[in-house]
C-alpha positions, 0 to 999 in steps of 0.5 A: 886556530882549531875547531874540532867536529865529531862528525868527521875524521879528517882534517883540513889545514889552511897552510900559508907557504910564504912569498916563494923562497923554501927556505921562508916556509914555517917549520909547522908548515913543513911539518904539516905538508910532509903529513897529509894525504891531499895537498890542494895548491894555489898558483902562487906557491913557489915552484921549488915548494911544489917540487919538495912536496912528499912522494905519493901525496895526491897534489892537486893544483887549484891555481887561478890566474886572471881570466884562467880558473882551473877550478872555481872556488865552489869546487875547491869547497867541495873537495876539501869537504869530501877529503876530509870527509873520507877521513884525509888529511887536507893541506889547502897550500896558498902563497903568502898568508892564507888570511891576507887576500888569500880567502883563508877566512872565507874557506875557514867559515865554509869549513866550520859550517861544514862541520869539519875540522880546520886549523890555519897555518899562518905563513910570511906574507909577500907583502914584507918579505918581497920588499925586504929581499928588494932592499925596502923596509915597510917602516923607517923612523926617517920615512914612514911610521905606518903600512896599509895593505890593499889588494890591487883588484877588489871583488866586484862591489856596487860600492867600491871598499877601496877608498883612493881619496883616503889613502893619497892623503895617508903619509905612510907606505902603501903595498898593493897586492896583485897589483900589476893588472890594474897599475894604471888605473891605481896610480891615476887614482892615487894622483887624481886624489892629490897624491905627489907625482914624484912619490917613489914607487917600486914593482917587485916580480916573483918576490923572494924566488930567483926570478925576483924583479925590480922596477922602480919609478915615481907615480907620474912615470911607473906605468911607462917604465913597467911597460917598458920593463914587461913587468908581469904579475905575481908582483906587488906595488910599494908606494912611499918614500921607504922605496928610497932605501933600495939605493942603499939597502938593495943589492 
């Protein structure tokens, strides 16, 4: 998506850095990073990618951890506008894809409202890449013909947007991003609404990186297994029969 503005000389790129493996960074993303004056990057951007930022670029870590925000979203928004109005090429670098639970849509709206030129550069999402590295395809003719992506912790709302009763009825693959903190809640919600407790589950930490770790179990026991394995974010949770394929396809 490209939007041009007569009022600003600079431009903001909302760039997906992919799931962590630097070789999964797209060629376009790599080129734009090389051309950047300023890079505002998130915590989920792979460390190996951060190490490869070009010399002289102004790189600002605006990453957010649970309970710890270096910068609030409003501050990040103001930085993007400020640098663009100074005529700089700004890269807002996000883990995975900017438009999948990355607030990219919100930031793009804000930039357009601020009369700033913005371009979206899609990235490979960890929701697909991390399971693939773990030997778990999202679909398979014998196991799943549909995939559903949800966030493990949605924004506070009076009426939650995630309908666990509906998700429990689906027969395809369920992928929960940012799913560690509320793992027990989400697993219990699925079982409470009738999901088979023996449904296979995989929790994938630091997907596609050298530190990738995969913990498997079932809805019935994955919480206990994850605690014993000291599972920590960033991680995604995969629920469904495709997890069985890890025994054959995983390394």
